[in-house]
C-alpha positions, 0 to 999 in steps of 0.5 A: 525488568526492562520496560520499553516505551510505546515508541520503542515497541512501535519501532521494533514492530515496524522493523519486524513486520517490514522485514517479514513483508520484504522477505515474503515479497522477495521469496514469493515474488509477490508484486502488485504491479507484476500482477496487473501487467501479467493479467493485462499483457499475458492473461495470467491472473494468478498474481491478481488472485494472490493479491485478492487473497492478501486482501481477503486475509487482511479483511478477515483478521482486521475486521475481527480485531475491530469487531472484538473491540481490540482496535478502533479502525475509526481512528485510522485515516481511511475511515474519516467522515470526510470522503475525498473521492476526487483525491482517490481517483486523481491520486490513484490514476497518477500513482498507477500511471507512474507505477507503469513508467517505473515498472513497480510500485513504491513497495516493489522499489524497496524490495528491488533496492534490497536486491541491489537495484540502484534504479530503485534507489533513485526512484525512492529518493524522487518519490520521497521528495515528491511526497513531501512536496505534496504534503508540505510543499508547493503541491500541498495547496492544490491538493488541499484545494481539491479535497476541500472543493470535492470532499463529501462529509458524512457526519451522520455516519461517523465514518466512510466505512462501507458497512456504515453506509449500507447500515444507514441506508438499509435501516440496520445497525452498523454493528450488525452490518459489519460482520455480514459485509466483511464475511460476504466480501471475504467469501467472494474474494476467496471464491475468486482466488481458489476457483482457478486450479492453476492458482491452487497449484501455485503454492508460493503465490498462495503463501505470498498472499496469505503471509502478506494479508497476515502482516497487514493485520499485524500492523493494525494489531501492533499499533492498535493494541500495543500502541494503545497507551493512555499517555503516549498513544501510537498512531493507528496505522498499518503498512503503506509506502509513500509518506513513510518513505518521505519521512524516512528520507527526512529522518536520515537527513535530520534525525535530531529533529525527528524520530523513528516511528512504525512507518519509518521502521517498516521502510527500513525493514522491507529493504533488510528483509528483501536483502536477506532473502536475495543474498540467501538465494544468491540473487543479489545483483547491482543494477543501474540504468541502461539509457537516458530514456529509462532514467527520465522515465523512472524519475517522472514515474517516481514523481507521479507516484509520490504525488499520487500516493499522498493525494489518494491517501495510499499506494497499492499497499496503503490503499490496496491492502491496508485501506481495503482491510478497513472496508472504507469507501475510498479504498476500492475507488483508489485501487480501481484508479491505480489499476486503470492508471497502470493499464493506461501507462502500459498501453502508452509504453507498448505504443511507444515501443512499437513505434520505435521498432517500426520506425 
């Protein structure tokens, strides 16, 4: 009987879950930035509702796994006892603004790359370099200084989970508060999603939200259950697409000095999944930049996303879905900052276009 190591299982799972996420995004047009842009510019909130549905599904399943003791979310980066509120805000604003300049997030760029978009390839390369500069390079020092100067330590709570904070202030046990808060959160999100008849009729959007939320929970289950090895434990994580993109670039360049893991495999999986669906639907088209202005805008936006994603501990998928599913304090803060940054970026682009037209 063939036995697989934990590392091999994590790579296989990351590739499979990433493939599913890329295929779902390409098939259902699930796009976080597209949802924000449609809501702000056209008043169409169906994309936002699809995103909220993904969050609801991810919270319900992830919190159930944790409550049943199958995984321990306090091992994740999102529930550390250090609440880096300034990093979440600054990083989120930078990521959102950069996302507007590029026209999609890191995850969306991988999906576009799978469809033949060469602009996305440049975006991913720049994002990867910027992420590594922020993790280990010249931008690491100001990031660490900001975190050290503004971090709120919550040692009495043991984590920055919202149920833990509420339980502490209300004099209840976290064990009691967790299912109550998770249930209320999921109920509120589902009400927001399905009270709109147009969204209920958009079956592909509903599918995209449900499938994406399932895949986020699958990431937690894979690394938390299959990866719970006594001698070779895997890092507890789910899907995110900033640091793993940087790790993927490093692996491609120096595979002898690094190794495949869940995050890197998920990056390759998204591209393969999106590519498969785009070929199946006959949508694979090689595209490139139209002008120098567009090229510079994409490069600058990708750099902001790389810096912002690392500083905020995640992107629209990392904090917006994986982080939200842990019910951490930093996730809604980072997500709100990302949306605000995207709105500011969109307004700036619209003002610039009006000036070029009228000029």
